C-alpha positions, 0 to 999 in steps of 0.5 A: 587539615581536618580537626573536626567532622560530622557524623549524621547517617543513621545506623540502619542505613549506614549498614545498608550503605556499607554493606555491614554484618552488623549495625553500630548504634549511634546517634547523630555528630555535629562536633568529632575531635581528634581522641573521641571514638568514632565509628570505623568500618574494616574489612578481613575477608571480603566481610566489612563491619563496623566498630568504635575506634578512637580517633587518632594513630600511633605508628607501631614502632613506638614502644610506650603510646602513652608518650607519643602524640596521637597522629591524626593528619597525614599528607597525602603526597609523602604518607607513603613516604613516612614511617609514622603511616607506610605500614598503616597504609599498607595493611592497616586502612578502614572507613570513616563515615563522615557526613561532613567536616570543619577546616579549622581556620589557623588563629594569627597570635 
């Protein structure tokens, strides 16, 4: 599971690499954590645009998002079957540009 990642690509290179219609002003970040704002790229009608989004997912069926923990990881083997990820996998995909990620070591008690 990935609990932190880095995003260091300059805005101009990101726009060129992902063929974005816009450029997102950002600075290199080396320790991005869940719930923080991140750059996300959505494609609509064949056109890609970058936006800031909050890292985490709340399933569509949740009535009060304030009472539901953000989901930050999914197992690729089962995400098509799990209600929390099934609709998002079909209809809500995006690109999260990352230069690297950190695997958090399990700490024993």
